[in-house]
C-alpha positions in Angstrom: 137.8 86.3 71.1 136.0 84.0 73.5 137.8 81.0 74.7 134.5 79.2 75.1 132.8 79.0 71.6 129.2 78.0 71.4 130.0 74.5 70.0 133.2 72.5 69.3 133.9 69.0 68.1 136.8 66.9 69.1 137.5 63.5 67.6 139.5 61.0 69.7 141.8 58.3 68.4 138.8 55.8 68.1 136.9 58.3 66.0 134.2 59.0 68.6 132.9 62.6 68.7 132.4 64.5 71.8 130.2 67.6 71.7 131.1 70.5 73.9 128.5 73.2 74.3 128.5 76.5 76.2 126.6 76.7 79.5 122.9 77.0 78.9 121.6 80.5 79.2 119.1 79.4 81.9 122.0 78.2 84.2 123.9 81.5 83.8 120.7 83.4 84.6 120.2 81.4 87.8 123.8 82.0 88.9 123.4 85.7 88.3 120.2 85.7 90.3 121.9 84.0 93.2 124.6 86.6 93.3 122.0 89.4 93.2 120.1 87.8 96.1 123.3 87.5 98.2 124.0 91.2 97.7 120.4 92.2 98.7 120.6 90.3 102.0 123.9 91.9 102.8 122.6 95.4 102.1 119.6 94.9 104.5 121.9 94.2 107.4 122.0 97.7 108.8 120.9 96.9 112.3 117.5 98.7 111.9 114.7 96.9 113.9 112.1 95.5 111.6 108.4 95.3 112.4 108.5 97.7 115.3 105.1 98.6 116.7 103.9 102.1 117.6 103.9 102.5 121.4 100.7 103.5 123.1 100.1 107.2 124.1 102.3 108.3 127.0 104.9 105.6 126.4 108.5 106.6 126.2 110.4 105.6 123.1 114.2 104.9 123.0 116.2 108.0 123.5 117.8 109.1 120.3 120.7 111.4 119.6 123.1 113.0 122.0 126.1 111.7 123.7 126.9 110.6 127.2 128.3 113.4 129.3 129.3 113.9 132.9 126.7 115.7 135.0 126.8 116.9 138.6 124.7 114.9 141.1 122.4 117.8 141.5 122.0 118.4 137.7 120.1 121.4 136.3 117.3 121.0 133.8 117.2 122.5 130.3 114.2 124.8 130.6 111.1 123.6 128.9 110.0 127.1 128.2 111.3 130.0 130.3 111.9 128.5 133.8 112.9 125.0 134.9 111.4 123.6 138.2 113.4 124.5 141.3 111.4 122.9 144.1 112.6 120.0 146.2 111.3 116.7 144.9 109.7 114.0 147.0 110.0 110.3 147.0 113.9 110.0 146.7 116.8 110.0 149.1 118.2 113.4 148.0 119.4 112.4 144.6 123.0 111.2 144.8 122.8 109.5 141.4 125.4 110.3 138.8 125.5 110.7 135.1 128.6 109.2 133.5 130.0 108.9 130.0 129.9 105.3 128.6 128.8 103.8 131.9 126.5 100.7 131.7 125.6 100.6 135.4 124.3 97.1 135.2 121.9 97.8 132.3 118.8 99.9 132.1 116.2 100.2 134.8 113.0 98.4 134.1 109.6 99.7 135.2 109.3 97.0 137.9 112.5 98.4 139.5 111.3 102.0 139.7 108.9 104.2 141.6 107.5 107.4 140.1 106.6 110.5 142.1 105.9 114.2 141.5 107.7 116.9 143.4 106.6 120.3 144.7 105.5 122.9 142.2 107.7 125.9 141.6 105.5 128.4 139.7 106.9 131.4 137.9 106.0 133.7 135.1 102.6 132.1 134.6 104.1 128.6 134.4 103.8 125.5 136.6 107.0 123.5 137.0 107.2 120.1 138.6 110.0 117.5 138.9 108.9 114.1 137.9 111.1 111.6 139.8 112.0 108.0 139.0 113.6 106.3 142.0 115.4 103.0 141.9 113.7 100.6 144.3 115.6 97.5 143.3 118.6 96.0 144.9 120.9 96.5 141.9 122.4 99.5 140.1 120.8 100.3 136.8 120.5 103.3 134.4 118.0 105.6 132.8 118.7 107.7 129.7 116.7 110.3 127.8 113.0 111.3 128.2 110.3 109.5 130.2 106.9 109.1 128.6 104.0 110.8 130.3 100.3 111.4 130.0 97.5 112.8 132.1 94.5 110.6 132.5 91.1 110.8 134.1 89.5 108.4 136.7 88.6 105.9 133.9 92.1 105.9 132.5 91.3 108.0 129.4 94.1 110.3 128.3 93.5 114.1 128.8 95.2 116.1 126.1 98.2 115.2 123.9 101.4 113.6 125.0 103.9 116.2 126.4 106.5 117.6 124.0 110.2 117.1 124.5 112.2 120.2 125.4 115.6 120.4 123.7 118.3 118.6 125.6 121.2 116.2 125.4 120.4 112.8 126.9 122.9 111.4 129.4 123.1 108.0 130.9 122.1 108.4 134.6 123.4 105.7 136.9 121.0 104.9 139.7 122.3 102.9 142.7 119.5 101.5 144.9 117.4 104.2 146.5 118.6 107.0 144.2 116.6 108.9 141.7 116.6 110.9 138.4 114.1 113.7 137.6 112.6 115.2 134.5 111.0 118.7 134.5 107.3 118.8 133.7 106.3 122.3 132.7 103.1 124.0 131.3 101.4 127.4 131.3 98.8 127.9 134.0 95.5 127.5 132.1 93.9 130.2 134.3 96.4 132.7 132.8 96.9 131.2 129.3 93.2 130.7 128.6 93.7 127.1 127.4 91.0 124.5 127.9 91.7 122.7 131.2 90.8 119.5 133.0 91.7 118.0 136.4 93.5 114.7 135.9 93.1 111.8 138.3 96.7 110.6 137.7 99.9 111.2 135.7 101.1 108.1 133.8 104.9 107.9 133.7 106.8 105.4 131.6 110.6 105.0 132.1 112.8 105.5 129.0 112.8 102.4 126.6 110.1 100.7 128.6 106.4 100.1 127.8 104.9 99.4 131.2 103.9 102.6 132.9 103.8 103.8 136.5 100.8 105.7 137.9 101.1 108.7 140.1 98.0 110.3 141.7 97.7 113.9 140.5 96.8 116.4 143.3 98.1 119.6 141.6 94.8 120.8 140.1 94.0 121.7 136.5 96.2 121.2 133.5 95.9 122.4 130.0 94.4 119.9 127.6 93.5 121.8 124.4 93.3 125.3 122.8 96.0 128.0 122.8 99.0 127.5 125.0 98.0 123.9 125.9 101.4 122.4 125.4 103.1 120.4 128.2 106.8 119.9 128.1 109.3 117.4 129.5 113.1 117.7 129.9 115.7 114.9 129.7 116.3 113.0 132.9 119.0 114.4 135.2 120.5 112.9 138.4 118.7 113.7 141.7 115.2 114.6 142.7 115.1 118.3 141.7 117.3 121.1 140.4 
């Protein structure tokens, strides 16, 4: 039995009557609504960014999945198809960067602190294999992690073909001291052999991981596949150094 009946009457010693009524239904409904709203706000606090915009073509998104692991300073690439690039990259000091578990290295490298370059082709089995190198040109130590963004463009800046696909790989945090670099393997089938539609780019646009501002590298390596069969271009995760 409820201890708060709908109405009661109590008479004091002077005979005055005081009426006691239960809380109005509207007030109870408001209280319940307030509790429900509090629960909803708490459930939304999952750390998921809201209102994120879609990055432009060739822009690297945040690296997802994988755990930090220790890699040798001359790391080897996970093959994009059948063979990773093996040539010596250019534009770095020989690649004495390191990949360390849980290392912050002073925070991630921003586009303004990096230089992009493309190393020597190492063709094999009908494939073209290039190391795309990001070199730390700043005066501080910083890190890169995951896949860079990339896109081939013509002289007017229009993109040629789709964005490269990501080869399977485990992202590692690569610590770059000033002057050191990290490389990603860029691989595609030779269009003269595969029969894919081809074009000769004016440049390769490279965007560091988790950044939106790109770097432009003049492309001097001839035709690349842009559509048709066997037109896919692949990128590997960044590894320490300038080449395998």
